mmJSON file of the N, C-alpha and C atoms, coordinates in Angstrom:
{"data_MODEL":{"atom_site":{
"group_PDB":["ATOM","ATOM","ATOM","ATOM","ATOM","ATOM","ATOM","ATOM","ATOM","ATOM","ATOM","ATOM","ATOM","ATOM","ATOM","ATOM","ATOM","ATOM","ATOM","ATOM","ATOM","ATOM","ATOM","ATOM","ATOM","ATOM","ATOM","ATOM","ATOM","ATOM","ATOM","ATOM","ATOM","ATOM","ATOM","ATOM","ATOM","ATOM","ATOM","ATOM","ATOM","ATOM","ATOM","ATOM","ATOM","ATOM","ATOM","ATOM","ATOM","ATOM","ATOM","ATOM","ATOM","ATOM","ATOM","ATOM","ATOM","ATOM","ATOM","ATOM","ATOM","ATOM","ATOM","ATOM","ATOM","ATOM","ATOM","ATOM","ATOM","ATOM","ATOM","ATOM","ATOM","ATOM","ATOM","ATOM","ATOM","ATOM","ATOM","ATOM","ATOM","ATOM","ATOM","ATOM","ATOM","ATOM","ATOM","ATOM","ATOM","ATOM","ATOM","ATOM","ATOM","ATOM","ATOM","ATOM","ATOM","ATOM","ATOM","ATOM","ATOM","ATOM","ATOM","ATOM","ATOM","ATOM","ATOM","ATOM","ATOM","ATOM","ATOM","ATOM","ATOM","ATOM","ATOM","ATOM","ATOM","ATOM","ATOM","ATOM","ATOM","ATOM","ATOM","ATOM","ATOM","ATOM","ATOM","ATOM","ATOM","ATOM","ATOM","ATOM","ATOM","ATOM","ATOM","ATOM","ATOM","ATOM","ATOM","ATOM","ATOM","ATOM","ATOM","ATOM","ATOM","ATOM","ATOM","ATOM","ATOM","ATOM","ATOM","ATOM","ATOM","ATOM","ATOM","ATOM","ATOM","ATOM","ATOM","ATOM","ATOM","ATOM","ATOM","ATOM","ATOM","ATOM","ATOM","ATOM","ATOM","ATOM","ATOM","ATOM","ATOM","ATOM","ATOM","ATOM","ATOM","ATOM","ATOM","ATOM","ATOM","ATOM","ATOM","ATOM","ATOM","ATOM","ATOM","ATOM","ATOM","ATOM","ATOM","ATOM","ATOM","ATOM","ATOM","ATOM","ATOM","ATOM","ATOM","ATOM","ATOM","ATOM","ATOM","ATOM","ATOM","ATOM","ATOM","ATOM","ATOM","ATOM","ATOM","ATOM","ATOM","ATOM","ATOM","ATOM","ATOM","ATOM","ATOM","ATOM","ATOM","ATOM","ATOM","ATOM","ATOM","ATOM","ATOM","ATOM"],
"id":[1,2,3,4,5,6,7,8,9,10,11,12,13,14,15,16,17,18,19,20,21,22,23,24,25,26,27,28,29,30,31,32,33,34,35,36,37,38,39,40,41,42,43,44,45,46,47,48,49,50,51,52,53,54,55,56,57,58,59,60,61,62,63,64,65,66,67,68,69,70,71,72,73,74,75,76,77,78,79,80,81,82,83,84,85,86,87,88,89,90,91,92,93,94,95,96,97,98,99,100,101,102,103,104,105,106,107,108,109,110,111,112,113,114,115,116,117,118,119,120,121,122,123,124,125,126,127,128,129,130,131,132,133,134,135,136,137,138,139,140,141,142,143,144,145,146,147,148,149,150,151,152,153,154,155,156,157,158,159,160,161,162,163,164,165,166,167,168,169,170,171,172,173,174,175,176,177,178,179,180,181,182,183,184,185,186,187,188,189,190,191,192,193,194,195,196,197,198,199,200,201,202,203,204,205,206,207,208,209,210,211,212,213,214,215,216,217,218,219,220,221,222,223,224,225,226,227,228],
"type_symbol":["N","C","C","N","C","C","N","C","C","N","C","C","N","C","C","N","C","C","N","C","C","N","C","C","N","C","C","N","C","C","N","C","C","N","C","C","N","C","C","N","C","C","N","C","C","N","C","C","N","C","C","N","C","C","N","C","C","N","C","C","N","C","C","N","C","C","N","C","C","N","C","C","N","C","C","N","C","C","N","C","C","N","C","C","N","C","C","N","C","C","N","C","C","N","C","C","N","C","C","N","C","C","N","C","C","N","C","C","N","C","C","N","C","C","N","C","C","N","C","C","N","C","C","N","C","C","N","C","C","N","C","C","N","C","C","N","C","C","N","C","C","N","C","C","N","C","C","N","C","C","N","C","C","N","C","C","N","C","C","N","C","C","N","C","C","N","C","C","N","C","C","N","C","C","N","C","C","N","C","C","N","C","C","N","C","C","N","C","C","N","C","C","N","C","C","N","C","C","N","C","C","N","C","C","N","C","C","N","C","C","N","C","C","N","C","C","N","C","C","N","C","C","N","C","C","N","C","C"],
"label_atom_id":["N","CA","C","N","CA","C","N","CA","C","N","CA","C","N","CA","C","N","CA","C","N","CA","C","N","CA","C","N","CA","C","N","CA","C","N","CA","C","N","CA","C","N","CA","C","N","CA","C","N","CA","C","N","CA","C","N","CA","C","N","CA","C","N","CA","C","N","CA","C","N","CA","C","N","CA","C","N","CA","C","N","CA","C","N","CA","C","N","CA","C","N","CA","C","N","CA","C","N","CA","C","N","CA","C","N","CA","C","N","CA","C","N","CA","C","N","CA","C","N","CA","C","N","CA","C","N","CA","C","N","CA","C","N","CA","C","N","CA","C","N","CA","C","N","CA","C","N","CA","C","N","CA","C","N","CA","C","N","CA","C","N","CA","C","N","CA","C","N","CA","C","N","CA","C","N","CA","C","N","CA","C","N","CA","C","N","CA","C","N","CA","C","N","CA","C","N","CA","C","N","CA","C","N","CA","C","N","CA","C","N","CA","C","N","CA","C","N","CA","C","N","CA","C","N","CA","C","N","CA","C","N","CA","C","N","CA","C","N","CA","C","N","CA","C","N","CA","C","N","CA","C","N","CA","C","N","CA","C","N","CA","C","N","CA","C"],
"label_alt_id":[null,null,null,null,null,null,null,null,null,null,null,null,null,null,null,null,null,null,null,null,null,null,null,null,null,null,null,null,null,null,null,null,null,null,null,null,null,null,null,null,null,null,null,null,null,null,null,null,null,null,null,null,null,null,null,null,null,null,null,null,null,null,null,null,null,null,null,null,null,null,null,null,null,null,null,null,null,null,null,null,null,null,null,null,null,null,null,null,null,null,null,null,null,null,null,null,null,null,null,null,null,null,null,null,null,null,null,null,null,null,null,null,null,null,null,null,null,null,null,null,null,null,null,null,null,null,null,null,null,null,null,null,null,null,null,null,null,null,null,null,null,null,null,null,null,null,null,null,null,null,null,null,null,null,null,null,null,null,null,null,null,null,null,null,null,null,null,null,null,null,null,null,null,null,null,null,null,null,null,null,null,null,null,null,null,null,null,null,null,null,null,null,null,null,null,null,null,null,null,null,null,null,null,null,null,null,null,null,null,null,null,null,null,null,null,null,null,null,null,null,null,null,null,null,null,null,null,null],
"label_comp_id":["UNK","UNK","UNK","UNK","UNK","UNK","UNK","UNK","UNK","UNK","UNK","UNK","UNK","UNK","UNK","UNK","UNK","UNK","UNK","UNK","UNK","UNK","UNK","UNK","UNK","UNK","UNK","UNK","UNK","UNK","UNK","UNK","UNK","UNK","UNK","UNK","UNK","UNK","UNK","UNK","UNK","UNK","UNK","UNK","UNK","UNK","UNK","UNK","UNK","UNK","UNK","UNK","UNK","UNK","UNK","UNK","UNK","UNK","UNK","UNK","UNK","UNK","UNK","UNK","UNK","UNK","UNK","UNK","UNK","UNK","UNK","UNK","UNK","UNK","UNK","UNK","UNK","UNK","UNK","UNK","UNK","UNK","UNK","UNK","UNK","UNK","UNK","UNK","UNK","UNK","UNK","UNK","UNK","UNK","UNK","UNK","UNK","UNK","UNK","UNK","UNK","UNK","UNK","UNK","UNK","UNK","UNK","UNK","UNK","UNK","UNK","UNK","UNK","UNK","UNK","UNK","UNK","UNK","UNK","UNK","UNK","UNK","UNK","UNK","UNK","UNK","UNK","UNK","UNK","UNK","UNK","UNK","UNK","UNK","UNK","UNK","UNK","UNK","UNK","UNK","UNK","UNK","UNK","UNK","UNK","UNK","UNK","UNK","UNK","UNK","UNK","UNK","UNK","UNK","UNK","UNK","UNK","UNK","UNK","UNK","UNK","UNK","UNK","UNK","UNK","UNK","UNK","UNK","UNK","UNK","UNK","UNK","UNK","UNK","UNK","UNK","UNK","UNK","UNK","UNK","UNK","UNK","UNK","UNK","UNK","UNK","UNK","UNK","UNK","UNK","UNK","UNK","UNK","UNK","UNK","UNK","UNK","UNK","UNK","UNK","UNK","UNK","UNK","UNK","UNK","UNK","UNK","UNK","UNK","UNK","UNK","UNK","UNK","UNK","UNK","UNK","UNK","UNK","UNK","UNK","UNK","UNK","UNK","UNK","UNK","UNK","UNK","UNK"],
"label_asym_id":["A","A","A","A","A","A","A","A","A","A","A","A","A","A","A","A","A","A","A","A","A","A","A","A","A","A","A","A","A","A","A","A","A","A","A","A","A","A","A","A","A","A","A","A","A","A","A","A","A","A","A","A","A","A","A","A","A","A","A","A","A","A","A","A","A","A","A","A","A","A","A","A","A","A","A","A","A","A","A","A","A","A","A","A","A","A","A","A","A","A","A","A","A","A","A","A","A","A","A","A","A","A","A","A","A","A","A","A","A","A","A","A","A","A","A","A","A","A","A","A","A","A","A","A","A","A","A","A","A","A","A","A","A","A","A","A","A","A","A","A","A","A","A","A","A","A","A","A","A","A","A","A","A","A","A","A","A","A","A","A","A","A","A","A","A","A","A","A","A","A","A","A","A","A","A","A","A","A","A","A","A","A","A","A","A","A","A","A","A","A","A","A","A","A","A","A","A","A","A","A","A","A","A","A","A","A","A","A","A","A","A","A","A","A","A","A","A","A","A","A","A","A","A","A","A","A","A","A"],
"label_entity_id":["1","1","1","1","1","1","1","1","1","1","1","1","1","1","1","1","1","1","1","1","1","1","1","1","1","1","1","1","1","1","1","1","1","1","1","1","1","1","1","1","1","1","1","1","1","1","1","1","1","1","1","1","1","1","1","1","1","1","1","1","1","1","1","1","1","1","1","1","1","1","1","1","1","1","1","1","1","1","1","1","1","1","1","1","1","1","1","1","1","1","1","1","1","1","1","1","1","1","1","1","1","1","1","1","1","1","1","1","1","1","1","1","1","1","1","1","1","1","1","1","1","1","1","1","1","1","1","1","1","1","1","1","1","1","1","1","1","1","1","1","1","1","1","1","1","1","1","1","1","1","1","1","1","1","1","1","1","1","1","1","1","1","1","1","1","1","1","1","1","1","1","1","1","1","1","1","1","1","1","1","1","1","1","1","1","1","1","1","1","1","1","1","1","1","1","1","1","1","1","1","1","1","1","1","1","1","1","1","1","1","1","1","1","1","1","1","1","1","1","1","1","1","1","1","1","1","1","1"],
"label_seq_id":[1,1,1,2,2,2,3,3,3,4,4,4,5,5,5,6,6,6,7,7,7,8,8,8,9,9,9,10,10,10,11,11,11,12,12,12,13,13,13,14,14,14,15,15,15,16,16,16,17,17,17,18,18,18,19,19,19,20,20,20,21,21,21,22,22,22,23,23,23,24,24,24,25,25,25,26,26,26,27,27,27,28,28,28,29,29,29,30,30,30,31,31,31,32,32,32,33,33,33,34,34,34,35,35,35,36,36,36,37,37,37,38,38,38,39,39,39,40,40,40,41,41,41,42,42,42,43,43,43,44,44,44,45,45,45,46,46,46,47,47,47,48,48,48,49,49,49,50,50,50,51,51,51,52,52,52,53,53,53,54,54,54,55,55,55,56,56,56,57,57,57,58,58,58,59,59,59,60,60,60,61,61,61,62,62,62,63,63,63,64,64,64,65,65,65,66,66,66,67,67,67,68,68,68,69,69,69,70,70,70,71,71,71,72,72,72,73,73,73,74,74,74,75,75,75,76,76,76],
"pdbx_PDB_ins_code":[null,null,null,null,null,null,null,null,null,null,null,null,null,null,null,null,null,null,null,null,null,null,null,null,null,null,null,null,null,null,null,null,null,null,null,null,null,null,null,null,null,null,null,null,null,null,null,null,null,null,null,null,null,null,null,null,null,null,null,null,null,null,null,null,null,null,null,null,null,null,null,null,null,null,null,null,null,null,null,null,null,null,null,null,null,null,null,null,null,null,null,null,null,null,null,null,null,null,null,null,null,null,null,null,null,null,null,null,null,null,null,null,null,null,null,null,null,null,null,null,null,null,null,null,null,null,null,null,null,null,null,null,null,null,null,null,null,null,null,null,null,null,null,null,null,null,null,null,null,null,null,null,null,null,null,null,null,null,null,null,null,null,null,null,null,null,null,null,null,null,null,null,null,null,null,null,null,null,null,null,null,null,null,null,null,null,null,null,null,null,null,null,null,null,null,null,null,null,null,null,null,null,null,null,null,null,null,null,null,null,null,null,null,null,null,null,null,null,null,null,null,null,null,null,null,null,null,null],
"Cartn_x":[-96.429,-97.808,-97.642,-98.995,-99.225,-99.702,-99.138,-99.535,-101.328,-101.365,-102.775,-104.059,-103.151,-104.163,-104.08,-103.278,-103.368,-104.209,-104.239,-105.047,-106.365,-106.706,-107.745,-108.315,-107.625,-108.269,-108.626,-107.212,-107.965,-106.681,-106.901,-105.809,-105.086,-103.969,-103.378,-102.611,-102.317,-102.237,-103.8,-104.949,-105.829,-105.984,-106.082,-106.327,-105.147,-103.696,-103.192,-102.665,-103.089,-103.04,-101.421,-100.917,-99.563,-98.132,-98.723,-98.332,-98.156,-97.274,-97.123,-95.621,-95.328,-94.046,-94.351,-93.853,-93.763,-93.641,-93.413,-92.64,-92.594,-91.488,-90.824,-91.071,-92.214,-92.736,-92.597,-92.052,-92.054,-93.098,-93.396,-94.722,-94.051,-94.052,-93.41,-94.625,-95.444,-96.47,-96.996,-97.12,-97.539,-97.149,-95.486,-95.066,-94.113,-94.278,-93.315,-91.661,-91.593,-89.613,-89.454,-90.165,-89.591,-89.801,-89.716,-90.469,-91.504,-92.756,-92.499,-92.117,-91.929,-91.717,-92.898,-93.418,-94.745,-94.284,-94.688,-94.634,-96.169,-96.363,-97.294,-97.542,-98.446,-98.673,-98.841,-98.558,-99.298,-99.978,-100.687,-102.218,-102.334,-101.82,-101.982,-100.961,-99.154,-98.324,-99.158,-99.815,-100.79,-100.863,-102.314,-103.263,-102.489,-100.974,-100.66,-99.665,-99.206,-98.976,-99.739,-101.152,-101.891,-102.808,-103.173,-103.852,-102.985,-101.889,-101.241,-101.661,-100.293,-100.702,-101.721,-101.852,-103.053,-104.193,-104.492,-106.502,-105.395,-104.62,-104.48,-104.573,-104.186,-104.446,-105.948,-106.304,-108.614,-108.394,-108.351,-109.405,-108.997,-108.204,-107.377,-107.049,-108.339,-108.09,-107.602,-108.083,-107.086,-105.702,-105.304,-103.194,-103.029,-103.904,-103.776,-103.835,-104.682,-104.927,-103.843,-103.453,-102.229,-101.231,-100.564,-99.073,-99.286,-100.582,-100.453,-100.678,-101.241,-100.827,-99.431,-98.967,-97.492,-97.083,-96.354,-95.343,-93.872,-93.679,-92.198,-91.887,-92.634,-92.667,-92.038,-93.268,-92.906,-91.702,-91.424,-90.428,-89.115,-88.403,-87.037,-86.037],
"Cartn_y":[86.568,86.412,85.299,84.857,83.173,82.645,81.466,80.464,79.992,79.684,79.24,80.43,81.736,83.255,83.546,83.293,83.533,82.716,80.698,80.11,80.38,81.306,81.24,82.259,83.498,84.859,85.536,85.564,85.879,87.388,87.79,89.275,88.733,88.318,88.342,88.741,89.945,91.286,91.334,91.254,91.844,90.555,89.414,88.431,88.377,88.572,88.287,89.541,90.479,91.686,92.425,92.535,93.108,92.454,90.537,89.333,89.209,90.096,89.823,89.276,88.555,87.739,86.336,85.664,84.704,83.801,82.349,81.306,80.199,80.064,78.712,77.566,76.676,75.531,74.571,73.274,72.288,70.859,70.611,69.162,68.103,67.157,65.774,64.581,64.648,63.794,64.06,65.449,66.223,64.951,65.074,64.209,63.326,62.725,60.926,60.943,60.982,60.965,62.754,63.292,64.66,65.946,66.581,67.84,68.525,68.906,70.581,71.653,72.863,73.57,75.217,75.286,77.025,77.386,78.848,80.098,80.251,80.477,80.36,81.615,82.67,83.803,82.965,83.976,83.321,82.044,83.048,81.824,80.838,80.833,79.033,77.944,79.314,78.088,77.158,78.058,77.581,76.645,76.526,75.573,74.408,74.279,73.387,72.947,73.704,72.472,72.401,72.27,72.034,70.101,71.356,70.051,68.742,69.065,68.291,68.318,67.704,67.974,67.685,66.54,65.898,66.398,66.379,67.777,69.036,69.419,70.975,70.754,70.022,70.015,69.811,68.768,69.007,70.118,70.402,72.145,72.839,72.819,74.118,72.913,72.335,71.753,72.922,73.935,74.811,75.04,75.089,75.089,73.624,72.346,70.868,70.632,71.857,71.935,72.995,73.844,74.474,73.563,72.51,72.24,71.262,70.643,69.237,69.695,71.23,72.13,72.217,72.929,73.678,73.087,71.466,70.728,71.306,71.648,72.628,73.763,74.715,75.451,75.145,74.159,74.227,72.373,72.397,71.029,72.36,71.111,72.014,71.493],
"Cartn_z":[-27.751,-26.877,-26.145,-25.333,-24.6,-26.22,-26.785,-27.751,-27.665,-25.987,-25.797,-25.791,-25.759,-25.715,-26.759,-28.18,-29.169,-30.21,-29.593,-30.706,-30.409,-28.855,-28.618,-28.929,-28.81,-29.073,-28.038,-27.125,-25.453,-25.336,-25.229,-24.659,-23.389,-23.453,-22.209,-21.618,-22.228,-20.727,-19.53,-20.32,-19.33,-18.83,-19.15,-18.441,-17.524,-17.169,-16.382,-15.384,-16.231,-15.298,-15.487,-14.291,-14.199,-14.464,-14.418,-14.536,-16.237,-16.842,-17.993,-18.607,-17.835,-18.681,-19.282,-20.089,-20.74,-20.046,-20.017,-19.419,-20.18,-21.219,-21.498,-20.595,-22.007,-20.949,-22.051,-21.705,-22.93,-22.733,-23.811,-23.179,-23.862,-23.268,-23.2,-24.368,-24.284,-24.725,-25.841,-26.728,-27.438,-28.973,-29.029,-30.182,-29.871,-30.101,-30.25,-30.478,-29.452,-29.093,-29.439,-29.281,-29.495,-28.326,-28.584,-27.09,-27.811,-27.859,-28.0,-26.595,-27.699,-26.764,-26.633,-26.12,-26.107,-25.513,-25.598,-24.423,-24.061,-22.573,-21.671,-20.753,-20.647,-19.476,-18.6,-17.498,-15.71,-15.58,-16.3,-15.954,-16.653,-17.642,-18.678,-17.574,-17.907,-17.044,-15.463,-14.351,-13.773,-13.852,-14.62,-15.748,-15.257,-16.637,-17.151,-15.969,-15.254,-13.566,-12.85,-12.104,-12.1,-12.184,-13.811,-14.114,-14.547,-15.036,-16.114,-17.336,-18.113,-19.737,-20.217,-19.865,-20.527,-20.742,-19.719,-19.227,-19.937,-19.693,-20.714,-21.799,-22.3,-24.003,-24.112,-23.245,-23.379,-22.993,-22.126,-22.147,-22.751,-23.396,-25.031,-25.821,-26.452,-27.766,-29.21,-28.778,-29.99,-29.658,-28.613,-29.033,-29.082,-28.909,-29.419,-31.435,-31.751,-32.613,-33.735,-32.997,-33.465,-33.309,-32.133,-31.957,-33.219,-33.832,-34.445,-36.347,-36.169,-37.892,-38.069,-37.048,-37.378,-36.31,-36.652,-35.841,-36.236,-37.181,-37.075,-35.963,-35.615,-35.13,-33.945,-33.352,-31.761,-31.281,-31.909,-32.177,-32.04,-31.125,-30.685,-32.01],
"occupancy":[1.0,1.0,1.0,1.0,1.0,1.0,1.0,1.0,1.0,1.0,1.0,1.0,1.0,1.0,1.0,1.0,1.0,1.0,1.0,1.0,1.0,1.0,1.0,1.0,1.0,1.0,1.0,1.0,1.0,1.0,1.0,1.0,1.0,1.0,1.0,1.0,1.0,1.0,1.0,1.0,1.0,1.0,1.0,1.0,1.0,1.0,1.0,1.0,1.0,1.0,1.0,1.0,1.0,1.0,1.0,1.0,1.0,1.0,1.0,1.0,1.0,1.0,1.0,1.0,1.0,1.0,1.0,1.0,1.0,1.0,1.0,1.0,1.0,1.0,1.0,1.0,1.0,1.0,1.0,1.0,1.0,1.0,1.0,1.0,1.0,1.0,1.0,1.0,1.0,1.0,1.0,1.0,1.0,1.0,1.0,1.0,1.0,1.0,1.0,1.0,1.0,1.0,1.0,1.0,1.0,1.0,1.0,1.0,1.0,1.0,1.0,1.0,1.0,1.0,1.0,1.0,1.0,1.0,1.0,1.0,1.0,1.0,1.0,1.0,1.0,1.0,1.0,1.0,1.0,1.0,1.0,1.0,1.0,1.0,1.0,1.0,1.0,1.0,1.0,1.0,1.0,1.0,1.0,1.0,1.0,1.0,1.0,1.0,1.0,1.0,1.0,1.0,1.0,1.0,1.0,1.0,1.0,1.0,1.0,1.0,1.0,1.0,1.0,1.0,1.0,1.0,1.0,1.0,1.0,1.0,1.0,1.0,1.0,1.0,1.0,1.0,1.0,1.0,1.0,1.0,1.0,1.0,1.0,1.0,1.0,1.0,1.0,1.0,1.0,1.0,1.0,1.0,1.0,1.0,1.0,1.0,1.0,1.0,1.0,1.0,1.0,1.0,1.0,1.0,1.0,1.0,1.0,1.0,1.0,1.0,1.0,1.0,1.0,1.0,1.0,1.0,1.0,1.0,1.0,1.0,1.0,1.0,1.0,1.0,1.0,1.0,1.0,1.0],
"B_iso_or_equiv":[0.0,0.0,0.0,0.0,0.0,0.0,0.0,0.0,0.0,0.0,0.0,0.0,0.0,0.0,0.0,0.0,0.0,0.0,0.0,0.0,0.0,0.0,0.0,0.0,0.0,0.0,0.0,0.0,0.0,0.0,0.0,0.0,0.0,0.0,0.0,0.0,0.0,0.0,0.0,0.0,0.0,0.0,0.0,0.0,0.0,0.0,0.0,0.0,0.0,0.0,0.0,0.0,0.0,0.0,0.0,0.0,0.0,0.0,0.0,0.0,0.0,0.0,0.0,0.0,0.0,0.0,0.0,0.0,0.0,0.0,0.0,0.0,0.0,0.0,0.0,0.0,0.0,0.0,0.0,0.0,0.0,0.0,0.0,0.0,0.0,0.0,0.0,0.0,0.0,0.0,0.0,0.0,0.0,0.0,0.0,0.0,0.0,0.0,0.0,0.0,0.0,0.0,0.0,0.0,0.0,0.0,0.0,0.0,0.0,0.0,0.0,0.0,0.0,0.0,0.0,0.0,0.0,0.0,0.0,0.0,0.0,0.0,0.0,0.0,0.0,0.0,0.0,0.0,0.0,0.0,0.0,0.0,0.0,0.0,0.0,0.0,0.0,0.0,0.0,0.0,0.0,0.0,0.0,0.0,0.0,0.0,0.0,0.0,0.0,0.0,0.0,0.0,0.0,0.0,0.0,0.0,0.0,0.0,0.0,0.0,0.0,0.0,0.0,0.0,0.0,0.0,0.0,0.0,0.0,0.0,0.0,0.0,0.0,0.0,0.0,0.0,0.0,0.0,0.0,0.0,0.0,0.0,0.0,0.0,0.0,0.0,0.0,0.0,0.0,0.0,0.0,0.0,0.0,0.0,0.0,0.0,0.0,0.0,0.0,0.0,0.0,0.0,0.0,0.0,0.0,0.0,0.0,0.0,0.0,0.0,0.0,0.0,0.0,0.0,0.0,0.0,0.0,0.0,0.0,0.0,0.0,0.0,0.0,0.0,0.0,0.0,0.0,0.0],
"pdbx_formal_charge":[null,null,null,null,null,null,null,null,null,null,null,null,null,null,null,null,null,null,null,null,null,null,null,null,null,null,null,null,null,null,null,null,null,null,null,null,null,null,null,null,null,null,null,null,null,null,null,null,null,null,null,null,null,null,null,null,null,null,null,null,null,null,null,null,null,null,null,null,null,null,null,null,null,null,null,null,null,null,null,null,null,null,null,null,null,null,null,null,null,null,null,null,null,null,null,null,null,null,null,null,null,null,null,null,null,null,null,null,null,null,null,null,null,null,null,null,null,null,null,null,null,null,null,null,null,null,null,null,null,null,null,null,null,null,null,null,null,null,null,null,null,null,null,null,null,null,null,null,null,null,null,null,null,null,null,null,null,null,null,null,null,null,null,null,null,null,null,null,null,null,null,null,null,null,null,null,null,null,null,null,null,null,null,null,null,null,null,null,null,null,null,null,null,null,null,null,null,null,null,null,null,null,null,null,null,null,null,null,null,null,null,null,null,null,null,null,null,null,null,null,null,null,null,null,null,null,null,null],
"auth_seq_id":[1,1,1,2,2,2,3,3,3,4,4,4,5,5,5,6,6,6,7,7,7,8,8,8,9,9,9,10,10,10,11,11,11,12,12,12,13,13,13,14,14,14,15,15,15,16,16,16,17,17,17,18,18,18,19,19,19,20,20,20,21,21,21,22,22,22,23,23,23,24,24,24,25,25,25,26,26,26,27,27,27,28,28,28,29,29,29,30,30,30,31,31,31,32,32,32,33,33,33,34,34,34,35,35,35,36,36,36,37,37,37,38,38,38,39,39,39,40,40,40,41,41,41,42,42,42,43,43,43,44,44,44,45,45,45,46,46,46,47,47,47,48,48,48,49,49,49,50,50,50,51,51,51,52,52,52,53,53,53,54,54,54,55,55,55,56,56,56,57,57,57,58,58,58,59,59,59,60,60,60,61,61,61,62,62,62,63,63,63,64,64,64,65,65,65,66,66,66,67,67,67,68,68,68,69,69,69,70,70,70,71,71,71,72,72,72,73,73,73,74,74,74,75,75,75,76,76,76],
"auth_comp_id":["UNK","UNK","UNK","UNK","UNK","UNK","UNK","UNK","UNK","UNK","UNK","UNK","UNK","UNK","UNK","UNK","UNK","UNK","UNK","UNK","UNK","UNK","UNK","UNK","UNK","UNK","UNK","UNK","UNK","UNK","UNK","UNK","UNK","UNK","UNK","UNK","UNK","UNK","UNK","UNK","UNK","UNK","UNK","UNK","UNK","UNK","UNK","UNK","UNK","UNK","UNK","UNK","UNK","UNK","UNK","UNK","UNK","UNK","UNK","UNK","UNK","UNK","UNK","UNK","UNK","UNK","UNK","UNK","UNK","UNK","UNK","UNK","UNK","UNK","UNK","UNK","UNK","UNK","UNK","UNK","UNK","UNK","UNK","UNK","UNK","UNK","UNK","UNK","UNK","UNK","UNK","UNK","UNK","UNK","UNK","UNK","UNK","UNK","UNK","UNK","UNK","UNK","UNK","UNK","UNK","UNK","UNK","UNK","UNK","UNK","UNK","UNK","UNK","UNK","UNK","UNK","UNK","UNK","UNK","UNK","UNK","UNK","UNK","UNK","UNK","UNK","UNK","UNK","UNK","UNK","UNK","UNK","UNK","UNK","UNK","UNK","UNK","UNK","UNK","UNK","UNK","UNK","UNK","UNK","UNK","UNK","UNK","UNK","UNK","UNK","UNK","UNK","UNK","UNK","UNK","UNK","UNK","UNK","UNK","UNK","UNK","UNK","UNK","UNK","UNK","UNK","UNK","UNK","UNK","UNK","UNK","UNK","UNK","UNK","UNK","UNK","UNK","UNK","UNK","UNK","UNK","UNK","UNK","UNK","UNK","UNK","UNK","UNK","UNK","UNK","UNK","UNK","UNK","UNK","UNK","UNK","UNK","UNK","UNK","UNK","UNK","UNK","UNK","UNK","UNK","UNK","UNK","UNK","UNK","UNK","UNK","UNK","UNK","UNK","UNK","UNK","UNK","UNK","UNK","UNK","UNK","UNK","UNK","UNK","UNK","UNK","UNK","UNK"],
"auth_asym_id":["A","A","A","A","A","A","A","A","A","A","A","A","A","A","A","A","A","A","A","A","A","A","A","A","A","A","A","A","A","A","A","A","A","A","A","A","A","A","A","A","A","A","A","A","A","A","A","A","A","A","A","A","A","A","A","A","A","A","A","A","A","A","A","A","A","A","A","A","A","A","A","A","A","A","A","A","A","A","A","A","A","A","A","A","A","A","A","A","A","A","A","A","A","A","A","A","A","A","A","A","A","A","A","A","A","A","A","A","A","A","A","A","A","A","A","A","A","A","A","A","A","A","A","A","A","A","A","A","A","A","A","A","A","A","A","A","A","A","A","A","A","A","A","A","A","A","A","A","A","A","A","A","A","A","A","A","A","A","A","A","A","A","A","A","A","A","A","A","A","A","A","A","A","A","A","A","A","A","A","A","A","A","A","A","A","A","A","A","A","A","A","A","A","A","A","A","A","A","A","A","A","A","A","A","A","A","A","A","A","A","A","A","A","A","A","A","A","A","A","A","A","A","A","A","A","A","A","A"],
"auth_atom_id":["N","CA","C","N","CA","C","N","CA","C","N","CA","C","N","CA","C","N","CA","C","N","CA","C","N","CA","C","N","CA","C","N","CA","C","N","CA","C","N","CA","C","N","CA","C","N","CA","C","N","CA","C","N","CA","C","N","CA","C","N","CA","C","N","CA","C","N","CA","C","N","CA","C","N","CA","C","N","CA","C","N","CA","C","N","CA","C","N","CA","C","N","CA","C","N","CA","C","N","CA","C","N","CA","C","N","CA","C","N","CA","C","N","CA","C","N","CA","C","N","CA","C","N","CA","C","N","CA","C","N","CA","C","N","CA","C","N","CA","C","N","CA","C","N","CA","C","N","CA","C","N","CA","C","N","CA","C","N","CA","C","N","CA","C","N","CA","C","N","CA","C","N","CA","C","N","CA","C","N","CA","C","N","CA","C","N","CA","C","N","CA","C","N","CA","C","N","CA","C","N","CA","C","N","CA","C","N","CA","C","N","CA","C","N","CA","C","N","CA","C","N","CA","C","N","CA","C","N","CA","C","N","CA","C","N","CA","C","N","CA","C","N","CA","C","N","CA","C","N","CA","C","N","CA","C","N","CA","C","N","CA","C","N","CA","C"],
"pdbx_PDB_model_num":[1,1,1,1,1,1,1,1,1,1,1,1,1,1,1,1,1,1,1,1,1,1,1,1,1,1,1,1,1,1,1,1,1,1,1,1,1,1,1,1,1,1,1,1,1,1,1,1,1,1,1,1,1,1,1,1,1,1,1,1,1,1,1,1,1,1,1,1,1,1,1,1,1,1,1,1,1,1,1,1,1,1,1,1,1,1,1,1,1,1,1,1,1,1,1,1,1,1,1,1,1,1,1,1,1,1,1,1,1,1,1,1,1,1,1,1,1,1,1,1,1,1,1,1,1,1,1,1,1,1,1,1,1,1,1,1,1,1,1,1,1,1,1,1,1,1,1,1,1,1,1,1,1,1,1,1,1,1,1,1,1,1,1,1,1,1,1,1,1,1,1,1,1,1,1,1,1,1,1,1,1,1,1,1,1,1,1,1,1,1,1,1,1,1,1,1,1,1,1,1,1,1,1,1,1,1,1,1,1,1,1,1,1,1,1,1,1,1,1,1,1,1,1,1,1,1,1,1]
}}}
């Protein structure tokens, strides 16, 4: 399941329709000196690309809180 959809309680299969493939994305500005790996659905992958990492995390504060509270889950 998409990490953003699960953090916000969204049904990602309903939002994305037939495009249910998950994309592995890297966030470089979350942790100092480390890379956070998140799984994103098609919709949130496009949002991350178009908005950029900083604005994407400001838009999805639930994901930012999840990244800070469960660091070991997302770090390589």
